[in-house]
C-alpha positions in Angstrom: 111.0 84.1 95.1 110.6 86.6 97.8 107.1 87.0 99.1 105.6 90.5 98.5 105.9 92.2 101.8 105.3 95.8 103.3 108.2 98.0 102.9 109.7 95.8 100.1 111.8 97.7 97.5 110.7 96.9 93.9 112.3 98.0 90.6 111.1 98.7 87.1 113.5 98.7 84.1 112.5 100.9 81.1 113.7 103.5 78.6 112.3 106.3 80.8 111.4 107.0 84.4 107.9 105.9 85.5 106.8 108.0 88.4 103.1 107.5 87.8 102.5 103.8 86.0 99.5 103.8 83.7 97.9 100.4 83.1 96.3 101.5 79.7 99.6 101.8 78.3 100.9 98.3 79.2 101.1 95.4 76.6 98.4 92.9 77.1 100.3 89.6 76.2 103.0 89.3 78.8 103.7 86.5 81.3 101.0 87.5 83.7 98.8 89.6 81.3 98.5 93.3 81.1 100.0 95.1 84.0 103.0 97.0 85.5 105.9 94.7 86.0 108.5 94.9 88.6 111.3 92.9 90.3 112.9 92.8 93.6 116.3 92.5 92.0 118.1 95.7 91.1 120.5 93.9 88.6 117.6 92.4 86.7 115.8 95.8 86.5 119.1 97.4 85.2 119.3 94.6 82.6 115.7 95.0 81.4 116.2 98.9 81.2 119.3 98.3 78.7 117.3 95.7 76.7 114.1 97.6 76.4 116.1 100.8 75.5 118.1 98.9 72.8 114.7 97.7 71.4 113.2 100.9 71.3 116.1 102.2 69.3 115.9 99.3 67.0 112.2 100.2 66.4 113.1 104.0 66.0 110.7 104.8 69.0 113.5 106.8 70.7 116.6 108.6 69.2 119.7 106.4 68.6 121.5 108.9 70.7 119.9 107.9 73.8 122.5 105.8 75.5 120.7 104.9 78.6 117.8 103.1 80.1 116.1 104.1 83.5 115.4 102.1 86.6 112.6 103.4 88.7 112.4 102.4 92.5 109.2 101.9 94.4 108.4 100.9 98.0 105.5 98.4 98.5 102.9 99.3 101.1 100.5 96.3 101.6 96.9 97.4 101.9 94.9 94.7 103.8 92.5 93.8 101.0 95.1 93.4 98.2 94.8 90.0 96.5 98.0 88.3 95.3 98.3 85.2 93.1 101.8 83.6 93.7 103.5 81.3 91.6 106.6 80.6 93.8 108.2 78.1 91.4 108.4 77.5 87.6 106.2 74.6 87.7 103.2 73.4 85.6 100.7 75.9 87.2 103.1 78.8 86.5 103.8 77.5 82.9 100.1 77.3 82.1 99.6 80.7 83.5 102.4 82.3 81.3 101.2 80.4 78.2 97.5 81.3 78.9 98.4 85.0 79.1 100.8 85.0 76.1 98.3 83.3 73.8 94.7 83.9 74.7 93.4 80.6 73.3 95.2 78.3 75.9 94.5 77.7 79.4 91.6 80.0 79.5 90.4 78.6 83.0 93.9 79.6 84.5 93.6 83.1 83.0 90.1 83.6 84.4 91.3 82.4 87.9 94.0 85.0 87.9 91.6 87.8 86.8 90.3 88.2 90.4 93.9 89.2 91.7 95.5 92.6 92.1 98.9 91.2 91.7 100.4 88.1 90.2 104.0 87.2 91.4 106.2 84.4 90.0 109.3 83.6 88.0 110.0 85.6 84.8 110.0 84.1 81.3 112.3 86.5 79.8 114.1 86.9 76.4 116.1 83.9 77.0 113.3 81.6 77.6 111.1 83.0 74.6 112.4 80.2 72.2 111.6 77.4 74.7 108.1 78.8 75.2 107.5 79.3 71.6 108.6 75.7 70.9 106.0 74.6 73.7 103.3 76.6 72.0 104.0 75.1 68.5 103.6 71.6 69.9 107.5 70.6 69.5 107.5 68.8 72.8 103.9 67.2 72.4 100.5 68.3 72.9 100.3 71.5 74.8 99.2 70.9 78.4 100.3 67.3 78.3 102.3 66.0 81.1 105.2 65.2 78.7 105.2 68.7 77.0 104.9 70.4 80.3 107.9 68.4 81.7 110.2 69.0 78.7 109.4 72.7 78.6 110.1 73.3 82.3 113.3 71.3 82.3 114.6 73.3 79.4 113.7 76.6 81.0 116.2 75.8 83.7 113.6 77.1 86.4 116.3 77.3 89.1 118.1 80.2 87.0 114.8 82.3 86.6 114.3 85.6 88.5 111.3 87.0 90.1 108.6 89.5 88.7 105.4 91.1 90.2 102.7 92.1 87.8 100.6 94.9 89.3 97.4 94.6 87.4 94.8 97.0 89.1 94.7 100.5 90.1 94.4 99.5 93.8 97.6 97.5 93.3 99.3 100.6 91.9 98.2 102.6 94.9 100.3 100.5 96.9 103.6 101.6 95.3 105.3 104.8 96.3 107.8 106.1 93.7 111.1 106.8 95.3 113.1 107.9 92.3 115.1 106.8 89.2 118.6 106.3 88.1 120.0 106.2 84.5 121.7 103.1 83.5 124.2 103.5 80.7 124.2 101.1 77.5 
C-alpha cells in the first residue's frame, strides 16, 4: 500500500470527468464513509470507470449509447496539517472500519475515531468482496466482531490481492489535489 506522498499521482474512475470534486454529491456508506475516492493504480481506476459506467447505464442514469467511462488524474500536494488515517493492510482494524462505515450500527467507536481525519487510506473492498462482507454482516461467520468471524472474513477476502484506495473526506483534503486532466476509457 503506497504511502500518500507529495507529488503522488492519483486516479479517479467514473462515468464523467471530475475536475472539481464535490463532497456533497458523494455516497455515505462506502468503505471509508462519504468522500472522494482515488487510487494510485491507473488500471484500477480504468476498471472502476468501466464498472461505474455500466451501472449508470443499467440504472438509466446515462444514455445506453455512452460507450466510455472517464479516468481523472490528480497530483497530490501534501499540506503540513493534513491528517491521514492509514490502514496499510486488510486486517481486523481495517475490516471494522469498512464495516462500520458501510453499516452505521457496527463499530461506532472506530467510525468516530476516523472522523478527525482528512484522508483515510487502505485496501479497497470492491464488488468482488461484497459477498464476503455481506456474509460477515449477516453473521454467517459468527458474531460480528468476534475473533473467529473476523479471521474467516479476512481470509476469504484474499487480502494480498486487494488494491489501494484513498478517501479524501474534507474540503482541506480536496484542496491538496490538483486536477491534471482526464482520459476516456472505452467499454
